[in-house]
C-alpha positions in Angstrom: 42.7 -78.6 57.5 42.3 -79.9 61.1 45.3 -80.8 63.2 46.0 -82.2 66.6 47.8 -79.8 68.9 49.4 -81.1 72.1 49.0 -78.5 74.9 49.7 -78.2 78.6 47.7 -76.2 81.1 46.9 -76.1 84.8 43.2 -76.6 85.1 41.2 -75.2 88.0 38.2 -77.2 89.2 35.8 -75.3 91.4 34.3 -77.0 94.6 30.9 -77.3 93.0 32.4 -79.8 90.5 34.0 -82.1 93.1 31.1 -84.5 92.7 32.4 -85.3 89.2 35.2 -87.7 88.4 38.4 -85.7 88.0 38.9 -86.7 84.3 35.3 -85.7 83.5 35.6 -82.4 85.3 38.9 -81.6 83.6 37.5 -82.4 80.1 34.5 -80.1 80.7 36.7 -77.3 82.0 39.2 -77.5 79.1 36.4 -77.4 76.5 34.7 -74.5 78.3 38.0 -72.6 78.3 39.2 -73.3 74.7 36.3 -74.3 72.4 35.8 -71.8 69.6 38.7 -69.7 70.9 41.9 -68.8 68.9 45.3 -69.7 70.4 48.1 -67.6 69.2 50.2 -69.4 66.6 48.1 -72.6 67.2 44.8 -72.0 65.4 41.0 -72.1 66.1 40.2 -74.6 68.8 37.4 -77.0 68.0 37.1 -79.8 70.5 39.1 -81.9 73.0 40.5 -85.1 71.5 41.9 -86.8 74.6 43.8 -86.2 77.8 47.4 -87.5 77.7 48.4 -87.2 81.4 47.1 -85.8 84.7 49.5 -84.8 87.5 48.6 -84.6 91.2 46.1 -82.0 92.1 46.8 -79.3 94.7 44.9 -76.5 96.5 46.3 -73.0 96.8 46.0 -71.1 100.1 42.8 -69.0 100.2 41.3 -70.9 97.2 39.0 -73.9 97.8 39.4 -75.1 94.2 41.8 -77.8 93.0 44.5 -77.2 90.4 45.8 -80.0 88.2 48.5 -79.8 85.6 47.1 -81.5 82.4 48.7 -82.5 79.1 46.0 -83.0 76.4 45.5 -83.0 72.6 43.0 -80.6 71.1 41.5 -80.6 67.6 42.4 -77.3 65.9 41.4 -75.7 62.6 44.5 -74.5 60.8 44.6 -75.2 57.1 48.1 -75.4 55.7 49.3 -72.9 53.0 48.4 -74.3 49.6 45.2 -76.1 50.6 42.1 -75.5 48.5 38.9 -74.8 50.5 35.3 -73.9 49.8 33.4 -71.2 51.7 30.9 -68.4 51.1 31.6 -64.8 50.1 31.2 -62.2 52.9 33.0 -59.3 51.2 35.1 -58.5 48.1 38.6 -57.2 47.5 40.3 -56.3 44.2 43.5 -58.2 45.0 41.7 -61.5 45.2 40.0 -61.5 41.8 41.0 -62.9 38.5 42.1 -60.3 35.9 40.8 -58.4 34.2 38.0 -57.4 36.6 35.9 -54.4 37.6 33.5 -53.2 40.3 29.9 -53.0 39.2 28.3 -50.1 41.0 24.8 -51.2 40.2 25.2 -54.7 41.5 27.7 -53.6 44.2 29.8 -56.6 43.3 33.1 -57.4 41.7 32.9 -58.8 38.1 35.5 -60.9 36.4 35.6 -60.2 32.7 36.2 -63.7 31.4 37.9 -63.5 27.9 36.2 -65.4 25.1 37.8 -67.0 22.1 36.2 -64.4 19.8 37.9 -61.6 21.7 34.8 -60.6 23.6 34.2 -60.8 27.4 31.7 -62.6 29.5 30.8 -61.0 32.9 31.1 -63.3 35.9 29.7 -61.7 39.1 31.1 -62.3 42.6 27.9 -61.9 44.6 27.8 -61.9 48.4 26.7 -65.3 49.8 27.9 -67.3 46.8 29.9 -70.5 47.4 33.5 -69.9 46.4 36.6 -72.1 46.1 40.0 -70.6 47.1 43.6 -71.5 47.9 45.2 -70.6 51.2 48.2 -68.4 50.5 49.2 -67.3 54.1 48.0 -66.9 57.7 48.2 -64.1 60.2 48.0 -64.4 64.0 47.6 -61.3 66.1 47.7 -60.8 69.8 44.2 -59.7 71.0 44.7 -59.5 74.7 44.0 -56.1 76.4 46.7 -53.6 75.8 45.5 -50.5 77.6 44.7 -47.0 76.1 46.4 -45.9 72.9 49.9 -44.4 73.3 48.9 -41.2 71.6 46.0 -40.6 73.8 46.6 -38.5 77.0 44.3 -37.7 79.8 43.3 -34.0 79.9 42.8 -32.1 83.2 39.2 -32.4 84.4 38.4 -35.6 82.3 38.0 -39.1 83.6 39.8 -42.2 82.5 36.6 -43.8 81.3 36.9 -42.3 77.8 40.4 -43.7 77.4 39.3 -47.2 78.6 36.4 -47.2 76.1 38.8 -46.3 73.3 41.2 -49.0 74.2 38.3 -51.6 74.3 37.1 -50.5 70.8 40.7 -50.8 69.5 41.0 -54.3 71.0 37.5 -55.5 69.7 38.4 -54.4 66.2 41.3 -56.9 66.0 40.9 -60.3 64.4 43.1 -62.8 66.2 43.4 -65.3 63.3 43.2 -64.5 59.6 43.5 -66.8 56.6 44.6 -65.0 53.5 43.5 -66.8 50.3 43.5 -66.2 46.5 41.3 -67.2 43.6 43.5 -66.0 40.8 44.0 -69.5 39.4 42.0 -71.6 36.9 39.3 -73.6 38.6 39.2 -71.3 41.6 36.5 -68.7 42.4 32.7 -68.7 42.5 31.5 -72.3 41.8 28.8 -71.0 39.5 31.5 -69.5 37.2 32.8 -72.9 36.2 29.3 -74.5 36.0 28.4 -71.8 33.5 31.6 -72.4 31.6 30.9 -76.2 31.4 27.3 -75.6 30.2 28.6 -73.2 27.5 31.2 -75.8 26.4 28.5 -78.5 26.2 26.2 -76.2 24.2 29.1 -75.4 21.8 29.8 -79.2 21.4 26.2 -79.9 20.7 26.0 -77.1 18.1 29.1 -78.4 16.4 27.7 -81.9 16.4 24.5 -80.7 14.7 26.5 -78.9 12.1 28.5 -82.0 11.3 25.3 -84.3 11.4 26.7 -86.4 14.3 25.2 -87.3 17.7 26.8 -85.9 20.8 26.1 -87.7 24.1 26.9 -86.3 27.5 27.1 -89.0 30.2 26.5 -88.6 33.9 30.1 -87.8 34.6 30.0 -84.7 32.4 32.1 -86.4 29.6 30.9 -86.1 26.1 31.3 -88.5 23.1 30.6 -88.1 19.4 28.8 -90.8 17.5 28.4 -90.8 13.7 
């Protein structure tokens, strides 16, 4: 889920940081620049692990800051395809659900119609905010740097460029630089409470069968049952 990415960058240290040791100033600047940011085809940056090497610093004409080429390793969130993770539901989509399923207009939530042995169905709701277990199926990186106004938008006589700029900003802000596409259409995946309910139902059925057969059914702390005559 978390990986180490080796990166290289030229780090600018402003004059007000010259009182710090170079390594300390470099570490602070790298974290300020990358922490909680998405790097294209790398992942979501979490924190600096260590600095591998520092080259000689130099000062550019007209700039009082120092510039140092740095090779470093950064902790990045990028779960591999196939990993099973646990999160919380923010929104629902039909493609991610077990089948058969339906959308409940009253509850405003997707419902998995879990098939029962007797041919009936048991409704399992997918409510917003519920903990959910899912498997990563693929990932999508998208460039989110400014790209200018949309190509199909032209400036009319008598109008300013401000409208075009605002439209371009809105288009850029709507982009998500890193998406993890996941699925729950496997046994054991989905809302955690689904499987808790199923386990409780199975335990209840086992207890009822035990009572009918006049035997004792014990359920230990690990959730494993045993029959005793």
